[in-house]
Every structure is written in structure tokens, then in C-alpha cells.
SEBA-46440 format. One record per residue (C-alpha): y, z, x; residue in one letter. Coordinates in steps of 0.001 Angstrom, whole numbers, plus 500000, padded with zeros to 6 digits. Layout:
N
@north:Y, up:Z, east:X, type:A
...
! end
This chain:
437
@north:500000, up:500000, east:500000, type:X
@north:502388, up:500867, east:502828, type:X
@north:501580, up:497590, east:504565, type:X
@north:502232, up:495651, east:501354, type:X
@north:505613, up:497324, east:500898, type:X
@north:506621, up:496742, east:504505, type:X
@north:505607, up:493075, east:504376, type:X
@north:507711, up:492430, east:501268, type:X
@north:510616, up:494352, east:502833, type:X
@north:510493, up:492222, east:505997, type:X
@north:510433, up:488988, east:503980, type:X
@north:513436, up:490046, east:501898, type:X
@north:515490, up:491059, east:504928, type:X
@north:514582, up:487863, east:506792, type:X
@north:515825, up:485804, east:503858, type:X
@north:519202, up:487507, east:504142, type:X
@north:519171, up:490046, east:501303, type:X
@north:521725, up:492828, east:501659, type:X
@north:519540, up:495373, east:499864, type:X
@north:515778, up:495343, east:499529, type:X
@north:513654, up:497937, east:497775, type:X
@north:509896, up:497583, east:497430, type:X
@north:507748, up:499839, east:495269, type:X
@north:503961, up:499467, east:495286, type:X
@north:501942, up:501254, east:492594, type:X
@north:498175, up:501436, east:492457, type:X
@north:496451, up:502816, east:489377, type:X
@north:492787, up:503606, east:489004, type:X
@north:491954, up:504180, east:485360, type:X
@north:489039, up:504881, east:483062, type:X
@north:488972, up:504397, east:479314, type:X
@north:486329, up:505558, east:476852, type:X
@north:486574, up:504655, east:473177, type:X
@north:484449, up:506275, east:470523, type:X
@north:483963, up:505804, east:466790, type:X
@north:481492, up:507010, east:464154, type:X
@north:480650, up:509903, east:466515, type:X
@north:479460, up:507620, east:469325, type:X
@north:480870, up:506055, east:472460, type:X
@north:481519, up:502365, east:471803, type:X
@north:483382, up:501117, east:474903, type:X
@north:483721, up:502140, east:478540, type:X
@north:486107, up:500437, east:480961, type:X
@north:487150, up:501183, east:484536, type:X
@north:489528, up:499209, east:486711, type:X
@north:492160, up:499309, east:489428, type:X
@north:495548, up:497622, east:489241, type:X
@north:498071, up:497193, east:492022, type:X
@north:501625, up:496110, east:491205, type:X
@north:504448, up:495322, east:493597, type:X
@north:508060, up:495518, east:492416, type:X
@north:510881, up:494164, east:494543, type:X
@north:514622, up:494690, east:494146, type:X
@north:516956, up:492302, east:495962, type:X
@north:520724, up:492077, east:496164, type:X
@north:523027, up:489646, east:497916, type:X
@north:526790, up:489408, east:497591, type:X
@north:526833, up:491722, east:494581, type:X
@north:524050, up:489771, east:492850, type:X
@north:520999, up:491789, east:491845, type:X
@north:517450, up:490833, east:490892, type:X
@north:514324, up:492828, east:490034, type:X
@north:510799, up:491440, east:489604, type:X
@north:507162, up:492572, east:489663, type:X
@north:503847, up:490929, east:490506, type:X
@north:500189, up:491857, east:490594, type:X
@north:499420, up:489081, east:493108, type:X
@north:499387, up:491153, east:496296, type:X
@north:497603, up:488708, east:498572, type:X
@north:499500, up:488107, east:501801, type:X
@north:500578, up:484579, east:500934, type:X
@north:501318, up:485550, east:497382, type:X
@north:503770, up:488273, east:498419, type:X
@north:505769, up:485946, east:500640, type:X
@north:506004, up:483263, east:497942, type:X
@north:506917, up:485905, east:495330, type:X
@north:509778, up:487382, east:497388, type:X
@north:511092, up:483898, east:498228, type:X
@north:511212, up:482945, east:494555, type:X
@north:512815, up:486251, east:493626, type:X
@north:515511, up:485735, east:496268, type:X
@north:516233, up:482210, east:495029, type:X
@north:516615, up:483566, east:491517, type:X
@north:518908, up:486309, east:492774, type:X
@north:521294, up:483779, east:494321, type:X
@north:521655, up:481983, east:490983, type:X
@north:522899, up:485081, east:489161, type:X
@north:526562, up:486013, east:488658, type:X
@north:527979, up:488853, east:490712, type:X
@north:527699, up:492313, east:489228, type:X
@north:530931, up:494268, east:488955, type:X
@north:528952, up:497502, east:489004, type:X
@north:526969, up:496893, east:492185, type:X
@north:526146, up:499934, east:494305, type:X
@north:524164, up:499772, east:497548, type:X
@north:520764, up:501363, east:497795, type:X
@north:520852, up:504913, east:499170, type:X
@north:520199, up:505347, east:502870, type:X
@north:519266, up:508275, east:505064, type:X
@north:516522, up:510845, east:505313, type:X
@north:515691, up:512858, east:502205, type:X
@north:513624, up:515958, east:501592, type:X
@north:511327, up:515437, east:498631, type:X
@north:509850, up:518061, east:496307, type:X
@north:506096, up:518577, east:496471, type:X
@north:504223, up:517056, east:493562, type:X
@north:501339, up:519373, east:492510, type:X
@north:500051, up:517089, east:489752, type:X
@north:497081, up:515416, east:491404, type:X
@north:493465, up:516168, east:490547, type:X
@north:490785, up:513596, east:491510, type:X
@north:488183, up:515484, east:489439, type:X
@north:489394, up:513735, east:486285, type:X
@north:487766, up:510565, east:487639, type:X
@north:484275, up:512117, east:487611, type:X
@north:481823, up:510692, east:485099, type:X
@north:480473, up:514089, east:484009, type:X
@north:483984, up:515368, east:483202, type:X
@north:484854, up:512240, east:481196, type:X
@north:481753, up:512073, east:479018, type:X
@north:481375, up:515820, east:478493, type:X
@north:484996, up:515882, east:477294, type:X
@north:484326, up:513116, east:474764, type:X
@north:481188, up:514891, east:473546, type:X
@north:483075, up:518167, east:473148, type:X
@north:485841, up:516497, east:471132, type:X
@north:483369, up:514764, east:468803, type:X
@north:481305, up:517897, east:468182, type:X
@north:484269, up:520162, east:467486, type:X
@north:485814, up:517572, east:465147, type:X
@north:482596, up:517488, east:463120, type:X
@north:482302, up:521282, east:463072, type:X
@north:485807, up:521656, east:461631, type:X
@north:485323, up:519300, east:458704, type:X
@north:485260, up:515698, east:459877, type:X
@north:482413, up:513413, east:458850, type:X
@north:483266, up:510730, east:461393, type:X
@north:485159, up:511192, east:464645, type:X
@north:486901, up:508435, east:466574, type:X
@north:489416, up:508168, east:469392, type:X
@north:489894, up:507418, east:473059, type:X
@north:490066, up:509161, east:476408, type:X
@north:492077, up:507772, east:479329, type:X
@north:492230, up:508990, east:482910, type:X
@north:494734, up:507644, east:485435, type:X
@north:495051, up:508286, east:489167, type:X
@north:498244, up:506814, east:490544, type:X
@north:499453, up:506244, east:494103, type:X
@north:502882, up:504877, east:494989, type:X
@north:504640, up:503785, east:498172, type:X
@north:508336, up:502939, east:498576, type:X
@north:510136, up:501141, east:501396, type:X
@north:513832, up:500200, east:501329, type:X
@north:516413, up:498567, east:503543, type:X
@north:518160, up:501949, east:503568, type:X
@north:515410, up:503282, east:505805, type:X
@north:513584, up:505183, east:503086, type:X
@north:509841, up:505572, east:503506, type:X
@north:508131, up:507639, east:500855, type:X
@north:504790, up:507969, east:499119, type:X
@north:503364, up:510086, east:496313, type:X
@north:500306, up:510464, east:494104, type:X
@north:499584, up:511934, east:490676, type:X
@north:497011, up:511981, east:487893, type:X
@north:496612, up:512640, east:484199, type:X
@north:494009, up:512672, east:481449, type:X
@north:494896, up:511837, east:477826, type:X
@north:492632, up:512347, east:474811, type:X
@north:493350, up:511264, east:471228, type:X
@north:490973, up:512289, east:468454, type:X
@north:490865, up:511349, east:464768, type:X
@north:488512, up:513077, east:462351, type:X
@north:487817, up:511270, east:459083, type:X
@north:486120, up:512177, east:455794, type:X
@north:486449, up:509686, east:452966, type:X
@north:490194, up:508942, east:452662, type:X
@north:491159, up:512110, east:454555, type:X
@north:492016, up:512068, east:458255, type:X
@north:493419, up:514346, east:460920, type:X
@north:494694, up:513821, east:464452, type:X
@north:494448, up:515953, east:467571, type:X
@north:495240, up:515413, east:471222, type:X
@north:495106, up:517037, east:474611, type:X
@north:496881, up:515892, east:477770, type:X
@north:496876, up:517359, east:481257, type:X
@north:497621, up:516385, east:484827, type:X
@north:494193, up:517692, east:485828, type:X
@north:491020, up:519418, east:484698, type:X
@north:492845, up:522739, east:484362, type:X
@north:494603, up:522984, east:481017, type:X
@north:492690, up:520097, east:479449, type:X
@north:491247, up:521117, east:476070, type:X
@north:489066, up:518442, east:474423, type:X
@north:487420, up:520997, east:472151, type:X
@north:490812, up:522135, east:470879, type:X
@north:491878, up:518550, east:470229, type:X
@north:488736, up:517920, east:468192, type:X
@north:489165, up:521141, east:466220, type:X
@north:492752, up:520298, east:465397, type:X
@north:491736, up:516846, east:464154, type:X
@north:488885, up:518271, east:462083, type:X
@north:491014, up:521046, east:460585, type:X
@north:493776, up:518653, east:459549, type:X
@north:491154, up:516321, east:458092, type:X
@north:489731, up:519147, east:456009, type:X
@north:493190, up:520180, east:454779, type:X
@north:494014, up:516618, east:453738, type:X
@north:491004, up:516131, east:451439, type:X
@north:492965, up:517416, east:448454, type:X
@north:495810, up:515018, east:447650, type:X
@north:498844, up:515056, east:445380, type:X
@north:502041, up:513158, east:444652, type:X
@north:505497, up:513531, east:446131, type:X
@north:508794, up:512329, east:444722, type:X
@north:511540, up:510754, east:446812, type:X
@north:514026, up:513368, east:447921, type:X
@north:515246, up:515741, east:450623, type:X
@north:512666, up:518087, east:452142, type:X
@north:512374, up:520587, east:454953, type:X
@north:509992, up:519347, east:457625, type:X
@north:507803, up:521189, east:460078, type:X
@north:507055, up:518745, east:462872, type:X
@north:503904, up:519147, east:464927, type:X
@north:504344, up:518866, east:468718, type:X
@north:503068, up:515272, east:468453, type:X
@north:505799, up:514244, east:466000, type:X
@north:508509, up:516355, east:467661, type:X
@north:507686, up:514754, east:471017, type:X
@north:508094, up:511258, east:469574, type:X
@north:511605, up:512072, east:468356, type:X
@north:512620, up:514042, east:471462, type:X
@north:511687, up:511140, east:473753, type:X
@north:514367, up:509091, east:472001, type:X
@north:516919, up:511805, east:472755, type:X
@north:515868, up:511468, east:476398, type:X
@north:516276, up:507681, east:476309, type:X
@north:519717, up:508046, east:474718, type:X
@north:520745, up:510290, east:477613, type:X
@north:520390, up:507331, east:479995, type:X
@north:523841, up:506543, east:481371, type:X
@north:522981, up:502833, east:481072, type:X
@north:522502, up:503060, east:477281, type:X
@north:525516, up:505347, east:477110, type:X
@north:527730, up:502764, east:478822, type:X
@north:526441, up:499917, east:476639, type:X
@north:527205, up:501879, east:473492, type:X
@north:523531, up:501915, east:472503, type:X
@north:523197, up:505702, east:472478, type:X
@north:523644, up:508012, east:469497, type:X
@north:524962, up:510536, east:472033, type:X
@north:527978, up:508359, east:472938, type:X
@north:531248, up:510265, east:472984, type:X
@north:529532, up:513633, east:472648, type:X
@north:529197, up:514716, east:476283, type:X
@north:530209, up:518369, east:476463, type:X
@north:530020, up:518734, east:472675, type:X
@north:527672, up:520626, east:470417, type:X
@north:524780, up:518404, east:469310, type:X
@north:522108, up:520993, east:468419, type:X
@north:521916, up:524661, east:467412, type:X
@north:522543, up:527558, east:469794, type:X
@north:519556, up:528184, east:472015, type:X
@north:518106, up:524694, east:471766, type:X
@north:517411, up:523039, east:475104, type:X
@north:516029, up:519723, east:476323, type:X
@north:515511, up:519063, east:480033, type:X
@north:514192, up:516307, east:482237, type:X
@north:512087, up:517191, east:485274, type:X
@north:511083, up:514768, east:487981, type:X
@north:508441, up:517202, east:489183, type:X
@north:507098, up:520049, east:487060, type:X
@north:503745, up:521817, east:486940, type:X
@north:501632, up:519868, east:484466, type:X
@north:504114, up:516999, east:484183, type:X
@north:502100, up:513867, east:483439, type:X
@north:504676, up:511491, east:484918, type:X
@north:505813, up:513584, east:487872, type:X
@north:507427, up:511744, east:490766, type:X
@north:508956, up:513271, east:493894, type:X
@north:511346, up:510316, east:494310, type:X
@north:512800, up:507641, east:492044, type:X
@north:512727, up:503864, east:492471, type:X
@north:515702, up:504000, east:494863, type:X
@north:514187, up:506725, east:497029, type:X
@north:516453, up:509505, east:495747, type:X
@north:514642, up:512847, east:495289, type:X
@north:513934, up:513561, east:491643, type:X
@north:515415, up:516727, east:490182, type:X
@north:515719, up:518827, east:487039, type:X
@north:518501, up:517718, east:484720, type:X
@north:519684, up:519618, east:481642, type:X
@north:520283, up:517115, east:478839, type:X
@north:520944, up:519630, east:476068, type:X
@north:521522, up:523278, east:476933, type:X
@north:522233, up:525929, east:474309, type:X
@north:522914, up:523094, east:471898, type:X
@north:525527, up:521362, east:474094, type:X
@north:525063, up:517859, east:475535, type:X
@north:525320, up:518740, east:479220, type:X
@north:524378, up:515705, east:481233, type:X
@north:523221, up:512110, east:481492, type:X
@north:520465, up:510530, east:483567, type:X
@north:521775, up:508454, east:486482, type:X
@north:520756, up:506006, east:489152, type:X
@north:523094, up:504992, east:492009, type:X
@north:524897, up:502321, east:490001, type:X
@north:525688, up:504452, east:486962, type:X
@north:526502, up:507441, east:489186, type:X
@north:529101, up:505358, east:491038, type:X
@north:530670, up:504268, east:487756, type:X
@north:530788, up:507836, east:486403, type:X
@north:531876, up:509276, east:489786, type:X
@north:528922, up:511669, east:489980, type:X
@north:525770, up:511952, east:492068, type:X
@north:522530, up:510234, east:491091, type:X
@north:520183, up:512556, east:489210, type:X
@north:517139, up:510811, east:490711, type:X
@north:516230, up:508955, east:487525, type:X
@north:516254, up:505334, east:488767, type:X
@north:514934, up:502682, east:487286, type:X
@north:517158, up:500626, east:489543, type:X
@north:518632, up:498866, east:486507, type:X
@north:518071, up:501465, east:483770, type:X
@north:517811, up:505198, east:484546, type:X
@north:515174, up:506939, east:482452, type:X
@north:513546, up:510361, east:481954, type:X
@north:510393, up:511418, east:483805, type:X
@north:509057, up:514497, east:481982, type:X
@north:510976, up:515934, east:479037, type:X
@north:510722, up:519634, east:478242, type:X
@north:511888, up:521328, east:475037, type:X
@north:512864, up:524944, east:475603, type:X
@north:510350, up:527312, east:474010, type:X
@north:511368, up:529075, east:470829, type:X
@north:510489, up:532434, east:469313, type:X
@north:508607, up:531513, east:466127, type:X
@north:504914, up:531333, east:465363, type:X
@north:503629, up:528400, east:463321, type:X
@north:503186, up:530583, east:460226, type:X
@north:506791, up:531778, east:460530, type:X
@north:508052, up:528201, east:460635, type:X
@north:506152, up:527311, east:457463, type:X
@north:507387, up:530487, east:455779, type:X
@north:510988, up:529926, east:456826, type:X
@north:510876, up:526356, east:455489, type:X
@north:509728, up:527705, east:452083, type:X
@north:509065, up:524257, east:450580, type:X
@north:508496, up:521055, east:452450, type:X
@north:506124, up:518949, east:454501, type:X
@north:504068, up:519510, east:457626, type:X
@north:503990, up:516258, east:459609, type:X
@north:501025, up:516258, east:461993, type:X
@north:501229, up:512690, east:463285, type:X
@north:503450, up:509604, east:462993, type:X
@north:503900, up:506053, east:464183, type:X
@north:506248, up:503044, east:463953, type:X
@north:509429, up:504946, east:464737, type:X
@north:512115, up:502267, east:464586, type:X
@north:515896, up:502408, east:464903, type:X
@north:518106, up:500432, east:462541, type:X
@north:521273, up:501372, east:464473, type:X
@north:521034, up:502841, east:467962, type:X
@north:524671, up:503937, east:468051, type:X
@north:524419, up:505842, east:464761, type:X
@north:520876, up:506954, east:465499, type:X
@north:519605, up:505681, east:462145, type:X
@north:515817, up:505553, east:462255, type:X
@north:512686, up:505658, east:460162, type:X
@north:509157, up:506721, east:460972, type:X
@north:505857, up:506665, east:459084, type:X
@north:503798, up:509874, east:458841, type:X
@north:500150, up:509245, east:459598, type:X
@north:496926, up:511164, east:458979, type:X
@north:497419, up:514630, east:457462, type:X
@north:500868, up:514996, east:455871, type:X
@north:500724, up:518330, east:454072, type:X
@north:502960, up:519593, east:451279, type:X
@north:503526, up:523372, east:451275, type:X
@north:505313, up:525987, east:449173, type:X
@north:506038, up:529611, east:450099, type:X
@north:504070, up:529331, east:453315, type:X
@north:500942, up:527943, east:451622, type:X
@north:499631, up:524411, east:452101, type:X
@north:499011, up:522874, east:448645, type:X
@north:497800, up:519324, east:449234, type:X
@north:498186, up:516163, east:451302, type:X
@north:500492, up:513258, east:450438, type:X
@north:500299, up:509613, east:451457, type:X
@north:502554, up:506575, east:451567, type:X
@north:505844, up:508171, east:452617, type:X
@north:508583, up:507371, east:455101, type:X
@north:511063, up:509619, east:456902, type:X
@north:514533, up:508034, east:457073, type:X
@north:517276, up:509923, east:458866, type:X
@north:519837, up:509938, east:461675, type:X
@north:519089, up:511558, east:465010, type:X
@north:522443, up:513394, east:465306, type:X
@north:521876, up:515004, east:461908, type:X
@north:518265, up:515828, east:462706, type:X
@north:519246, up:517500, east:465988, type:X
@north:521947, up:519594, east:464350, type:X
@north:519550, up:520678, east:461549, type:X
@north:516838, up:522137, east:463772, type:X
@north:516402, up:525616, east:462298, type:X
@north:513320, up:526831, east:464115, type:X
@north:511479, up:526249, east:467389, type:X
@north:507901, up:527299, east:468008, type:X
@north:506699, up:529599, east:470780, type:X
@north:503758, up:527510, east:471887, type:X
@north:504229, up:524160, east:473617, type:X
@north:501806, up:521400, east:474621, type:X
@north:502162, up:518218, east:476643, type:X
@north:502210, up:515111, east:474471, type:X
@north:501561, up:511574, east:475706, type:X
@north:500003, up:508713, east:473769, type:X
@north:500844, up:505180, east:472663, type:X
@north:503715, up:506380, east:470456, type:X
@north:505035, up:508806, east:473099, type:X
@north:505471, up:506880, east:476335, type:X
@north:507454, up:509559, east:478176, type:X
@north:505565, up:512873, east:478409, type:X
@north:507151, up:515705, east:476432, type:X
@north:506314, up:519407, east:476599, type:X
@north:506895, up:520085, east:472936, type:X
@north:506622, up:522922, east:470385, type:X
@north:506581, up:522786, east:466588, type:X
@north:510072, up:522204, east:465157, type:X
@north:511515, up:523104, east:461759, type:X
@north:514140, up:520622, east:460560, type:X
@north:515993, up:521122, east:457283, type:X
@north:517006, up:518529, east:454726, type:X
@north:515315, up:515291, east:455793, type:X
@north:515250, up:512228, east:453543, type:X
@north:511775, up:511210, east:452348, type:X
@north:511006, up:507982, east:450495, type:X
@north:507740, up:506560, east:449208, type:X
@north:506435, up:503258, east:450549, type:X
! end
């Protein structure tokens, strides 16, 4: 990997590029799918990807390739450089950082997740616990990823890192009823496939009794899975790039109250258990911990070198060379048990899973999302029945300001609807608009 990065760096510099950054990522992954209580598909593979950033005369170009043969790299960098020269000059150009940096140690690497016994015993445990809790059929998938990265830049930066994670999604089904559970971890420690299966089976059992729901405004208790989906969009909107383009619902609110007292959302480049931990960003700047919301106030944005120059601040170590982004988002723990959240809400819905979160207006934060699997109507702290065919339609600024309760217990969430890992609790949000679909 180091040799690949150095070769691409030499080619770029020889062509005459002012700045060259080369990131090589190698992923070894396993995937097991299961349905009807049996394993149905097993895949294992390795993928190496090389990303090169080039600039010349204020022009900037970024491209990636999986063709890492020697001749392929040279041709790829040549074509990227030719494309760079055709672009207009960027008024916001900033040179790549240079110098020697001290990087934080990344503890999130565990090669044991690649072992066959661990993978298949985890799947078996999830299936069995899902059946024990009330499911008749259990389906889902388990993914393991071991990642290595190497970075070389024209600024003299030489850095490498490695990390791992395991991600399990489980669905328990019985007739028309279904429930979802998950467990994610950066290693064997903390991974709970049995708990994921039990959660899926319990939600499936609770959703067997169904009822109707009228359109209206309801209090919502969001499971960590649903809360994580919405909180990742707060993290994306804290990108200085989106902020500057006017695509963020946080625009104009820096330093202002956006959530209740005590609420906090943070981004961590490296954190124990963080599934996307990196000791350095794509420019070679050490990653750090950045408060996005602290005690309800929008405290900071996520920066790379270009946005930091424009805002006259230091990079937060969140490059994406073009678009800064979060690494691992963490919601500050609250002080309420799950039962207290349901009781405080009095009447409303427990959302255990969701998908298809889409924004109609990024600046306003207008969005909708579809609850999936067990969506449970409750009154006076008691779950009455499950409802189907509903949509949540709201605005993120209003949702943030109407958080009335935060759970004590948090879990890491990562799956195909949550692309940035979030350490998330249950959240109680008052007065959300629900429509039937």
C-alpha cells in the first residue's frame, strides 16, 4: 500500500502538480446473509482503492481507481492531471498541509472478527434468540470489515492506520409482524448478536396485534436506530462545505440555541468503539474531537484546509479534501430509562426502525421518513398495538428543539440507512407530524 501511494505521488509530482495527495485503502470483508433461519449466502473479498488529489495553478481534481497495477496507476494519474488542467481555477484553493504531525492512537482494530468460528456462531446466536423471543422466521446479514489505509502527500506527510468493525442486522418475522435488531462493534468485545436477535424477536412479538392510527401530531420515542439516522444528518449539516453552499438547516445559527439545555452532539475522529475511527484525515491532519452541539448551542462546524482558510479557523481534521464530513458521531448520554421516556410521552409512537429518509428542502430541513417493522402505539406508558403505513414529516430544526428526553443507555448504530456511525440513545421528541401512506 505504501509503495502504491509513493508511486502515484511520484507520477503526480513529475507531471508538475503543485499539490499531490494519495490515499490507498484496502478492505478485507466478509458477508453472511441468512433467511428462514438458515444461512443463504457467504461472500469474502478484498478491495484496494487508490484516491489521488491533484492541484495546479489553483485548479483541483480528485479521482479514485481500483486498478492498482503499476501501469494502471501511471495512466490513471496522467489522465487525472490532464483533467485537472481543463478545470477553472478555484477561488478557495488552499495548499495541502505540510510538516510533521503527531497522530492519536487508534485502538479500534481486532483481527478476530475475521475468524470463521466467530462469524458463524454469531449468526447462529442471532437466529436462535430471535426465534426464542417470538419470531417464526429470522433473516438478516452480518458484515465484517478490516481496513488498512496509507497516505502520502507532497507536503511530506507519511501516515498509515488500520481499523475494523462488525455489523449485524436481524429481522424477526411472524405472519405480517416484524421486528428489527442490530449490534455493531469495532471488535469482538462489545458485540452482542444474541441481544440483537432478542430485540428483533421482542419487537416482532409486540407488533402482532395491530390497530389504526389517524393523521395528526404525536409524541415519538425514537429507538437508537431511528435517532442515529436523524442525528447523522445533523452531522452532515455541520459540514462547513454545506454551510457555505446554503445547503444546511444549521445555516445562520452558529452560536445560537438549536436544541434543549444539556443536549450534546460531538464528532470524534478516534474514540473507543468508533466504527469509522481514523487517526488522520484525507489531508494528513490529525483527527480530533469537535463539539457540534453543546448544551443545546451550535458550537462548531467540521472543516478541512480549504473551508478553514475561508472561515479563518484551523482545520478540525475532517477532510474529505473537497467536502469535510463527520467520522463518528456521539450523542451525549441522558438520564432517563426507556420506561421513563414512554411514560413521559404519555401518548404516542415508539419507532423502532425506519428507512427512506429524504429531504425536500435542505436549507429548511424539511424531511420525511418511513417507519419500518414494529411501529408501536402507546398510551400512559403501555404499548397498545402496532400500526402500519405511516410517514413522519417534519423539519430538523423543530425536531431538534423539541427533544424532551434522552436515554441513559447508548449503542453504536451503523447500517445501510446510517452510513456514519452514531453512538445513540433513545430520544423523546414531542409534537411530530404523522400522515398515513
